[in-house]
PyMOL Python script that loads the backbone (N, CA, C, O; Angstrom):
from pymol import cmd

cmd.read_pdbstr("""\
ATOM      1  N   MET A   1     194.231 -67.009  83.180  1.00  0.00           N
ATOM      2  CA  MET A   1     194.343 -67.165  81.496  1.00  0.00           C
ATOM      3  C   MET A   1     195.523 -66.007  81.309  1.00  0.00           C
ATOM      4  O   MET A   1     196.506 -66.375  80.666  1.00  0.00           O
ATOM      5  N   PHE A   2     195.519 -64.685  81.794  1.00  0.00           N
ATOM      6  CA  PHE A   2     196.541 -63.928  81.264  1.00  0.00           C
ATOM      7  C   PHE A   2     197.701 -64.218  81.097  1.00  0.00           C
ATOM      8  O   PHE A   2     198.284 -63.926  80.053  1.00  0.00           O
ATOM      9  N   ARG A   3     198.274 -64.849  82.087  1.00  0.00           N
ATOM     10  CA  ARG A   3     199.258 -65.657  82.205  1.00  0.00           C
ATOM     11  C   ARG A   3     199.866 -66.577  81.374  1.00  0.00           C
ATOM     12  O   ARG A   3     201.033 -66.593  80.980  1.00  0.00           O
ATOM     13  N   LEU A   4     198.722 -67.543  81.088  1.00  0.00           N
ATOM     14  CA  LEU A   4     198.945 -68.667  80.162  1.00  0.00           C
ATOM     15  C   LEU A   4     199.057 -68.062  78.824  1.00  0.00           C
ATOM     16  O   LEU A   4     199.906 -68.655  78.158  1.00  0.00           O
ATOM     17  N   PHE A   5     198.523 -67.136  78.232  1.00  0.00           N
ATOM     18  CA  PHE A   5     198.284 -66.558  77.247  1.00  0.00           C
ATOM     19  C   PHE A   5     199.626 -65.893  77.006  1.00  0.00           C
ATOM     20  O   PHE A   5     200.281 -66.268  76.034  1.00  0.00           O
ATOM     21  N   ALA A   6     200.073 -64.985  77.761  1.00  0.00           N
ATOM     22  CA  ALA A   6     201.224 -64.538  77.689  1.00  0.00           C
ATOM     23  C   ALA A   6     202.451 -65.141  77.686  1.00  0.00           C
ATOM     24  O   ALA A   6     203.324 -64.709  76.933  1.00  0.00           O
ATOM     25  N   ASP A   7     202.721 -66.365  78.636  1.00  0.00           N
ATOM     26  CA  ASP A   7     203.629 -67.404  78.351  1.00  0.00           C
ATOM     27  C   ASP A   7     203.787 -67.960  77.141  1.00  0.00           C
ATOM     28  O   ASP A   7     204.910 -68.189  76.692  1.00  0.00           O
ATOM     29  N   ARG A   8     202.804 -68.203  76.559  1.00  0.00           N
ATOM     30  CA  ARG A   8     202.804 -68.972  75.129  1.00  0.00           C
ATOM     31  C   ARG A   8     203.078 -67.963  74.078  1.00  0.00           C
ATOM     32  O   ARG A   8     203.369 -68.421  72.973  1.00  0.00           O
ATOM     33  N   GLY A   9     203.040 -66.706  74.211  1.00  0.00           N
ATOM     34  CA  GLY A   9     203.161 -65.630  73.288  1.00  0.00           C
ATOM     35  C   GLY A   9     202.141 -65.333  72.533  1.00  0.00           C
ATOM     36  O   GLY A   9     202.265 -64.721  71.473  1.00  0.00           O
ATOM     37  N   ILE A  10     200.909 -65.782  73.058  1.00  0.00           N
ATOM     38  CA  ILE A  10     199.443 -65.562  72.367  1.00  0.00           C
ATOM     39  C   ILE A  10     199.057 -64.069  72.563  1.00  0.00           C
ATOM     40  O   ILE A  10     198.933 -63.658  73.717  1.00  0.00           O
ATOM     41  N   PRO A  11     198.865 -63.254  71.544  1.00  0.00           N
ATOM     42  CA  PRO A  11     198.477 -61.745  71.994  1.00  0.00           C
ATOM     43  C   PRO A  11     196.909 -61.839  72.007  1.00  0.00           C
ATOM     44  O   PRO A  11     196.116 -62.360  71.223  1.00  0.00           O
ATOM     45  N   PHE A  12     196.758 -61.183  73.118  1.00  0.00           N
ATOM     46  CA  PHE A  12     195.123 -61.217  73.537  1.00  0.00           C
ATOM     47  C   PHE A  12     194.676 -59.692  73.957  1.00  0.00           C
ATOM     48  O   PHE A  12     195.479 -58.767  73.832  1.00  0.00           O
ATOM     49  N   ALA A  13     193.670 -59.534  74.340  1.00  0.00           N
ATOM     50  CA  ALA A  13     193.096 -58.412  74.699  1.00  0.00           C
ATOM     51  C   ALA A  13     191.906 -58.696  75.525  1.00  0.00           C
ATOM     52  O   ALA A  13     190.963 -59.235  74.947  1.00  0.00           O
ATOM     53  N   ALA A  14     191.786 -58.406  76.863  1.00  0.00           N
ATOM     54  CA  ALA A  14     190.800 -58.860  77.692  1.00  0.00           C
ATOM     55  C   ALA A  14     189.739 -57.673  77.991  1.00  0.00           C
ATOM     56  O   ALA A  14     190.103 -56.534  78.284  1.00  0.00           O
ATOM     57  N   PHE A  15     188.475 -58.046  77.890  1.00  0.00           N
ATOM     58  CA  PHE A  15     187.257 -57.767  78.490  1.00  0.00           C
ATOM     59  C   PHE A  15     187.186 -55.987  77.576  1.00  0.00           C
ATOM     60  O   PHE A  15     186.696 -54.996  78.118  1.00  0.00           O
ATOM     61  N   GLN A  16     187.750 -55.987  76.259  1.00  0.00           N
ATOM     62  CA  GLN A  16     187.422 -54.784  75.601  1.00  0.00           C
ATOM     63  C   GLN A  16     186.472 -54.743  74.664  1.00  0.00           C
ATOM     64  O   GLN A  16     186.496 -55.499  73.693  1.00  0.00           O
ATOM     65  N   PRO A  17     185.361 -53.680  74.904  1.00  0.00           N
ATOM     66  CA  PRO A  17     184.222 -53.550  74.294  1.00  0.00           C
ATOM     67  C   PRO A  17     184.444 -53.575  72.534  1.00  0.00           C
ATOM     68  O   PRO A  17     185.374 -53.041  71.930  1.00  0.00           O
ATOM     69  N   ILE A  18     183.450 -54.257  72.015  1.00  0.00           N
ATOM     70  CA  ILE A  18     183.376 -54.602  70.436  1.00  0.00           C
ATOM     71  C   ILE A  18     182.296 -53.932  69.914  1.00  0.00           C
ATOM     72  O   ILE A  18     181.253 -54.059  70.556  1.00  0.00           O
ATOM     73  N   ALA A  19     182.261 -53.258  68.933  1.00  0.00           N
ATOM     74  CA  ALA A  19     180.989 -52.767  68.463  1.00  0.00           C
ATOM     75  C   ALA A  19     180.054 -53.925  67.628  1.00  0.00           C
ATOM     76  O   ALA A  19     180.525 -54.763  66.859  1.00  0.00           O
ATOM     77  N   MET A  20     178.870 -53.792  67.909  1.00  0.00           N
ATOM     78  CA  MET A  20     177.995 -55.024  67.213  1.00  0.00           C
ATOM     79  C   MET A  20     177.173 -54.311  66.386  1.00  0.00           C
ATOM     80  O   MET A  20     176.854 -53.132  66.538  1.00  0.00           O
ATOM     81  N   THR A  21     176.732 -55.273  65.238  1.00  0.00           N
ATOM     82  CA  THR A  21     175.526 -54.799  64.016  1.00  0.00           C
ATOM     83  C   THR A  21     174.638 -55.870  64.419  1.00  0.00           C
ATOM     84  O   THR A  21     174.797 -56.920  65.043  1.00  0.00           O
ATOM     85  N   TYR A  22     173.553 -55.229  63.818  1.00  0.00           N
ATOM     86  CA  TYR A  22     172.493 -56.516  63.229  1.00  0.00           C
ATOM     87  C   TYR A  22     171.938 -55.985  62.014  1.00  0.00           C
ATOM     88  O   TYR A  22     171.528 -54.828  61.919  1.00  0.00           O
ATOM     89  N   LYS A  23     171.924 -56.990  60.909  1.00  0.00           N
ATOM     90  CA  LYS A  23     171.457 -56.853  59.486  1.00  0.00           C
ATOM     91  C   LYS A  23     172.244 -55.545  59.078  1.00  0.00           C
ATOM     92  O   LYS A  23     171.582 -54.691  58.488  1.00  0.00           O
ATOM     93  N   GLY A  24     173.508 -55.300  59.307  1.00  0.00           N
ATOM     94  CA  GLY A  24     174.187 -54.158  58.499  1.00  0.00           C
ATOM     95  C   GLY A  24     174.059 -52.824  59.362  1.00  0.00           C
ATOM     96  O   GLY A  24     174.634 -51.844  58.888  1.00  0.00           O
ATOM     97  N   SER A  25     173.373 -52.656  60.579  1.00  0.00           N
ATOM     98  CA  SER A  25     172.896 -51.381  61.227  1.00  0.00           C
ATOM     99  C   SER A  25     173.760 -51.376  62.735  1.00  0.00           C
ATOM    100  O   SER A  25     173.686 -52.367  63.462  1.00  0.00           O
ATOM    101  N   PRO A  26     174.460 -50.350  63.073  1.00  0.00           N
ATOM    102  CA  PRO A  26     175.212 -50.495  64.171  1.00  0.00           C
ATOM    103  C   PRO A  26     174.251 -50.516  65.443  1.00  0.00           C
ATOM    104  O   PRO A  26     173.268 -49.776  65.433  1.00  0.00           O
ATOM    105  N   LEU A  27     174.479 -51.252  66.422  1.00  0.00           N
ATOM    106  CA  LEU A  27     174.089 -51.462  67.569  1.00  0.00           C
ATOM    107  C   LEU A  27     174.560 -50.621  68.763  1.00  0.00           C
ATOM    108  O   LEU A  27     175.745 -50.786  69.052  1.00  0.00           O
ATOM    109  N   ARG A  28     173.859 -49.740  69.524  1.00  0.00           N
ATOM    110  CA  ARG A  28     174.219 -49.079  70.706  1.00  0.00           C
ATOM    111  C   ARG A  28     174.941 -49.958  71.732  1.00  0.00           C
ATOM    112  O   ARG A  28     175.897 -49.444  72.313  1.00  0.00           O
ATOM    113  N   ARG A  29     174.689 -50.897  71.951  1.00  0.00           N
ATOM    114  CA  ARG A  29     175.036 -51.980  72.924  1.00  0.00           C
ATOM    115  C   ARG A  29     176.323 -52.473  72.360  1.00  0.00           C
ATOM    116  O   ARG A  29     176.352 -52.691  71.149  1.00  0.00           O
ATOM    117  N   ARG A  30     177.542 -52.706  73.177  1.00  0.00           N
ATOM    118  CA  ARG A  30     178.503 -52.940  72.881  1.00  0.00           C
ATOM    119  C   ARG A  30     178.905 -54.417  73.591  1.00  0.00           C
ATOM    120  O   ARG A  30     178.397 -54.689  74.679  1.00  0.00           O
ATOM    121  N   TYR A  31     179.630 -55.156  73.087  1.00  0.00           N
ATOM    122  CA  TYR A  31     180.201 -56.429  73.292  1.00  0.00           C
ATOM    123  C   TYR A  31     181.176 -56.748  74.055  1.00  0.00           C
ATOM    124  O   TYR A  31     182.206 -56.285  73.564  1.00  0.00           O
ATOM    125  N   GLN A  32     181.440 -57.470  75.289  1.00  0.00           N
ATOM    126  CA  GLN A  32     182.660 -57.508  76.001  1.00  0.00           C
ATOM    127  C   GLN A  32     183.079 -58.757  76.442  1.00  0.00           C
ATOM    128  O   GLN A  32     182.763 -59.255  77.522  1.00  0.00           O
ATOM    129  N   PRO A  33     183.975 -59.387  75.378  1.00  0.00           N
ATOM    130  CA  PRO A  33     184.415 -60.587  75.199  1.00  0.00           C
ATOM    131  C   PRO A  33     185.070 -60.964  76.435  1.00  0.00           C
ATOM    132  O   PRO A  33     185.360 -60.023  77.174  1.00  0.00           O
ATOM    133  N   ASP A  34     185.375 -62.164  76.835  1.00  0.00           N
ATOM    134  CA  ASP A  34     186.255 -62.641  77.912  1.00  0.00           C
ATOM    135  C   ASP A  34     187.583 -62.013  77.465  1.00  0.00           C
ATOM    136  O   ASP A  34     188.199 -61.074  77.969  1.00  0.00           O
ATOM    137  N   PHE A  35     187.889 -62.823  76.315  1.00  0.00           N
ATOM    138  CA  PHE A  35     189.381 -62.563  75.467  1.00  0.00           C
ATOM    139  C   PHE A  35     189.004 -62.386  73.966  1.00  0.00           C
ATOM    140  O   PHE A  35     188.085 -62.962  73.385  1.00  0.00           O
ATOM    141  N   VAL A  36     189.898 -61.466  73.431  1.00  0.00           N
ATOM    142  CA  VAL A  36     190.078 -61.952  71.895  1.00  0.00           C
ATOM    143  C   VAL A  36     191.306 -62.110  71.672  1.00  0.00           C
ATOM    144  O   VAL A  36     192.014 -61.315  72.290  1.00  0.00           O
ATOM    145  N   CYS A  37     192.003 -63.062  70.819  1.00  0.00           N
ATOM    146  CA  CYS A  37     193.046 -63.391  71.052  1.00  0.00           C
ATOM    147  C   CYS A  37     193.202 -63.348  69.116  1.00  0.00           C
ATOM    148  O   CYS A  37     192.308 -63.458  68.277  1.00  0.00           O
ATOM    149  N   PHE A  38     194.840 -63.128  68.913  1.00  0.00           N
ATOM    150  CA  PHE A  38     195.139 -62.543  67.450  1.00  0.00           C
ATOM    151  C   PHE A  38     194.260 -61.766  66.809  1.00  0.00           C
ATOM    152  O   PHE A  38     193.982 -61.931  65.621  1.00  0.00           O
ATOM    153  N   GLU A  39     193.639 -60.652  67.717  1.00  0.00           N
ATOM    154  CA  GLU A  39     192.566 -59.690  67.255  1.00  0.00           C
ATOM    155  C   GLU A  39     191.464 -60.412  66.143  1.00  0.00           C
ATOM    156  O   GLU A  39     191.057 -59.732  65.201  1.00  0.00           O
ATOM    157  N   LYS A  40     191.135 -61.443  66.270  1.00  0.00           N
ATOM    158  CA  LYS A  40     189.998 -62.303  65.551  1.00  0.00           C
ATOM    159  C   LYS A  40     189.562 -63.536  66.103  1.00  0.00           C
ATOM    160  O   LYS A  40     188.693 -64.053  65.401  1.00  0.00           O
ATOM    161  N   ILE A  41     189.875 -64.220  67.168  1.00  0.00           N
ATOM    162  CA  ILE A  41     189.313 -65.190  67.849  1.00  0.00           C
ATOM    163  C   ILE A  41     188.555 -64.723  69.143  1.00  0.00           C
ATOM    164  O   ILE A  41     189.176 -64.162  70.046  1.00  0.00           O
ATOM    165  N   ILE A  42     187.252 -64.954  69.219  1.00  0.00           N
ATOM    166  CA  ILE A  42     186.391 -64.441  70.380  1.00  0.00           C
ATOM    167  C   ILE A  42     186.857 -65.920  71.339  1.00  0.00           C
ATOM    168  O   ILE A  42     186.854 -67.044  70.837  1.00  0.00           O
ATOM    169  N   VAL A  43     187.213 -65.658  72.679  1.00  0.00           N
ATOM    170  CA  VAL A  43     187.516 -66.819  73.697  1.00  0.00           C
ATOM    171  C   VAL A  43     186.224 -66.330  74.846  1.00  0.00           C
ATOM    172  O   VAL A  43     186.234 -65.231  75.402  1.00  0.00           O
ATOM    173  N   GLU A  44     185.346 -67.183  75.019  1.00  0.00           N
ATOM    174  CA  GLU A  44     184.595 -66.827  76.179  1.00  0.00           C
ATOM    175  C   GLU A  44     184.571 -68.167  76.983  1.00  0.00           C
ATOM    176  O   GLU A  44     184.229 -69.298  76.637  1.00  0.00           O
ATOM    177  N   LEU A  45     185.049 -67.673  78.178  1.00  0.00           N
ATOM    178  CA  LEU A  45     185.342 -68.949  79.649  1.00  0.00           C
ATOM    179  C   LEU A  45     183.805 -69.133  80.344  1.00  0.00           C
ATOM    180  O   LEU A  45     182.876 -68.349  80.538  1.00  0.00           O
ATOM    181  N   LYS A  46     183.972 -70.265  80.559  1.00  0.00           N
ATOM    182  CA  LYS A  46     182.637 -70.690  81.401  1.00  0.00           C
ATOM    183  C   LYS A  46     183.115 -71.733  82.431  1.00  0.00           C
ATOM    184  O   LYS A  46     184.080 -72.447  82.158  1.00  0.00           O
ATOM    185  N   ALA A  47     182.456 -71.841  83.625  1.00  0.00           N
ATOM    186  CA  ALA A  47     182.950 -72.104  84.713  1.00  0.00           C
ATOM    187  C   ALA A  47     181.775 -73.575  85.113  1.00  0.00           C
ATOM    188  O   ALA A  47     181.115 -73.742  86.139  1.00  0.00           O
ATOM    189  N   VAL A  48     181.861 -74.449  83.891  1.00  0.00           N
ATOM    190  CA  VAL A  48     180.460 -75.291  84.039  1.00  0.00           C
ATOM    191  C   VAL A  48     181.120 -76.691  83.765  1.00  0.00           C
ATOM    192  O   VAL A  48     182.210 -76.737  83.196  1.00  0.00           O
ATOM    193  N   ARG A  49     180.538 -77.708  84.122  1.00  0.00           N
ATOM    194  CA  ARG A  49     180.972 -79.218  83.810  1.00  0.00           C
ATOM    195  C   ARG A  49     180.829 -79.533  82.303  1.00  0.00           C
ATOM    196  O   ARG A  49     181.590 -80.395  81.864  1.00  0.00           O
ATOM    197  N   SER A  50     180.260 -79.153  81.749  1.00  0.00           N
ATOM    198  CA  SER A  50     179.826 -79.403  80.298  1.00  0.00           C
ATOM    199  C   SER A  50     179.448 -78.321  79.395  1.00  0.00           C
ATOM    200  O   SER A  50     178.877 -77.538  80.154  1.00  0.00           O
ATOM    201  N   LEU A  51     179.427 -77.835  78.282  1.00  0.00           N
ATOM    202  CA  LEU A  51     179.007 -76.838  77.613  1.00  0.00           C
ATOM    203  C   LEU A  51     177.522 -77.357  77.306  1.00  0.00           C
ATOM    204  O   LEU A  51     177.233 -78.533  77.090  1.00  0.00           O
ATOM    205  N   ALA A  52     176.550 -76.179  77.327  1.00  0.00           N
ATOM    206  CA  ALA A  52     175.326 -76.272  76.652  1.00  0.00           C
ATOM    207  C   ALA A  52     174.786 -75.838  75.745  1.00  0.00           C
ATOM    208  O   ALA A  52     175.035 -74.634  75.688  1.00  0.00           O
ATOM    209  N   PRO A  53     174.002 -76.226  74.774  1.00  0.00           N
ATOM    210  CA  PRO A  53     173.307 -75.355  73.354  1.00  0.00           C
ATOM    211  C   PRO A  53     173.610 -73.922  73.804  1.00  0.00           C
ATOM    212  O   PRO A  53     174.335 -73.226  73.093  1.00  0.00           O
ATOM    213  N   GLU A  54     173.126 -73.470  74.877  1.00  0.00           N
ATOM    214  CA  GLU A  54     173.115 -72.142  74.880  1.00  0.00           C
ATOM    215  C   GLU A  54     174.281 -71.229  74.808  1.00  0.00           C
ATOM    216  O   GLU A  54     174.334 -70.015  74.615  1.00  0.00           O
ATOM    217  N   HIS A  55     175.217 -72.134  75.015  1.00  0.00           N
ATOM    218  CA  HIS A  55     176.791 -71.658  75.171  1.00  0.00           C
ATOM    219  C   HIS A  55     177.274 -71.341  73.896  1.00  0.00           C
ATOM    220  O   HIS A  55     177.766 -70.266  73.552  1.00  0.00           O
ATOM    221  N   ARG A  56     177.073 -72.519  73.096  1.00  0.00           N
ATOM    222  CA  ARG A  56     177.341 -72.547  71.614  1.00  0.00           C
ATOM    223  C   ARG A  56     176.474 -71.176  70.974  1.00  0.00           C
ATOM    224  O   ARG A  56     176.959 -70.280  70.283  1.00  0.00           O
ATOM    225  N   ALA A  57     175.437 -71.273  71.305  1.00  0.00           N
ATOM    226  CA  ALA A  57     174.664 -70.221  70.619  1.00  0.00           C
ATOM    227  C   ALA A  57     175.022 -68.965  70.859  1.00  0.00           C
ATOM    228  O   ALA A  57     174.965 -68.183  69.910  1.00  0.00           O
ATOM    229  N   GLN A  58     175.485 -68.459  72.216  1.00  0.00           N
ATOM    230  CA  GLN A  58     175.924 -67.535  72.546  1.00  0.00           C
ATOM    231  C   GLN A  58     177.290 -66.816  71.821  1.00  0.00           C
ATOM    232  O   GLN A  58     177.518 -65.662  71.459  1.00  0.00           O
ATOM    233  N   VAL A  59     177.974 -67.900  71.794  1.00  0.00           N
ATOM    234  CA  VAL A  59     179.218 -67.390  71.036  1.00  0.00           C
ATOM    235  C   VAL A  59     178.896 -67.284  69.145  1.00  0.00           C
ATOM    236  O   VAL A  59     179.627 -66.616  68.415  1.00  0.00           O
ATOM    237  N   LEU A  60     177.885 -67.948  68.714  1.00  0.00           N
ATOM    238  CA  LEU A  60     177.484 -67.647  67.362  1.00  0.00           C
ATOM    239  C   LEU A  60     177.048 -66.822  67.363  1.00  0.00           C
ATOM    240  O   LEU A  60     177.363 -66.221  66.336  1.00  0.00           O
ATOM    241  N   ASP A  61     176.187 -66.097  68.141  1.00  0.00           N
ATOM    242  CA  ASP A  61     175.552 -64.851  68.191  1.00  0.00           C
ATOM    243  C   ASP A  61     176.581 -63.559  68.113  1.00  0.00           C
ATOM    244  O   ASP A  61     176.510 -62.581  67.368  1.00  0.00           O
ATOM    245  N   TYR A  62     177.470 -63.848  69.035  1.00  0.00           N
ATOM    246  CA  TYR A  62     178.749 -62.904  69.300  1.00  0.00           C
ATOM    247  C   TYR A  62     179.262 -62.803  67.980  1.00  0.00           C
ATOM    248  O   TYR A  62     179.394 -61.627  67.639  1.00  0.00           O
ATOM    249  N   LEU A  63     179.655 -63.783  66.966  1.00  0.00           N
ATOM    250  CA  LEU A  63     180.357 -63.916  66.078  1.00  0.00           C
ATOM    251  C   LEU A  63     179.573 -63.140  64.908  1.00  0.00           C
ATOM    252  O   LEU A  63     180.053 -62.281  64.169  1.00  0.00           O
ATOM    253  N   ARG A  64     178.134 -63.681  64.905  1.00  0.00           N
ATOM    254  CA  ARG A  64     177.627 -62.650  63.979  1.00  0.00           C
ATOM    255  C   ARG A  64     177.256 -61.429  64.285  1.00  0.00           C
ATOM    256  O   ARG A  64     177.079 -60.792  63.247  1.00  0.00           O
ATOM    257  N   ALA A  65     177.065 -60.837  65.183  1.00  0.00           N
ATOM    258  CA  ALA A  65     177.117 -59.301  65.607  1.00  0.00           C
ATOM    259  C   ALA A  65     178.681 -58.752  65.622  1.00  0.00           C
ATOM    260  O   ALA A  65     178.753 -57.532  65.473  1.00  0.00           O
ATOM    261  N   THR A  66     179.545 -59.225  65.728  1.00  0.00           N
ATOM    262  CA  THR A  66     181.034 -58.482  65.615  1.00  0.00           C
ATOM    263  C   THR A  66     181.409 -58.838  64.217  1.00  0.00           C
ATOM    264  O   THR A  66     182.205 -58.039  63.724  1.00  0.00           O
ATOM    265  N   GLY A  67     181.106 -59.662  63.574  1.00  0.00           N
ATOM    266  CA  GLY A  67     181.746 -59.832  62.233  1.00  0.00           C
ATOM    267  C   GLY A  67     182.907 -60.802  62.205  1.00  0.00           C
ATOM    268  O   GLY A  67     183.473 -61.084  61.149  1.00  0.00           O
ATOM    269  N   MET A  68     183.289 -61.357  63.485  1.00  0.00           N
ATOM    270  CA  MET A  68     184.538 -62.210  63.386  1.00  0.00           C
ATOM    271  C   MET A  68     183.791 -63.662  62.968  1.00  0.00           C
ATOM    272  O   MET A  68     182.618 -64.013  62.839  1.00  0.00           O
ATOM    273  N   ARG A  69     184.802 -64.165  62.860  1.00  0.00           N
ATOM    274  CA  ARG A  69     184.822 -65.832  62.200  1.00  0.00           C
ATOM    275  C   ARG A  69     185.071 -66.830  62.888  1.00  0.00           C
ATOM    276  O   ARG A  69     184.788 -67.986  62.575  1.00  0.00           O
ATOM    277  N   LEU A  70     185.745 -66.395  64.108  1.00  0.00           N
ATOM    278  CA  LEU A  70     186.159 -68.070  65.025  1.00  0.00           C
ATOM    279  C   LEU A  70     186.140 -67.683  66.535  1.00  0.00           C
ATOM    280  O   LEU A  70     186.655 -66.687  67.045  1.00  0.00           O
ATOM    281  N   GLY A  71     185.452 -68.658  67.131  1.00  0.00           N
ATOM    282  CA  GLY A  71     185.332 -68.763  68.525  1.00  0.00           C
ATOM    283  C   GLY A  71     185.360 -69.717  69.091  1.00  0.00           C
ATOM    284  O   GLY A  71     185.372 -70.778  68.467  1.00  0.00           O
ATOM    285  N   LEU A  72     185.383 -69.691  70.619  1.00  0.00           N
ATOM    286  CA  LEU A  72     185.818 -70.905  71.631  1.00  0.00           C
ATOM    287  C   LEU A  72     184.820 -70.504  72.822  1.00  0.00           C
ATOM    288  O   LEU A  72     184.793 -71.172  73.855  1.00  0.00           O
TER     289      LEU A  72
END
""", "prot")
cmd.dss("prot")
cmd.show_as("cartoon", "prot")
cmd.util.cbc("prot")
cmd.orient("prot")
C-alpha cells in the first residue's frame, strides 16, 4: 500500500497514533490506524473475503473517537 499511495501522489501517514476522546473527554489510549490519507481519511485494511458488520462498526467507532469524518 505504501507504494500505491506514493505512486499516485496520495499523501498518507502509516501507523501514527491519534488521540481519542469519549464524550469530549480525552482518553489515555491512542488509536493507531493502518493509514490516514490527506490528514482526514482513516483507512483500515482487512484480509478477509468480505466485510462483516463488526468491521464497519470498528471504523465508525474510530471516526467518533478521533473526530474524523471519513473512513474506509
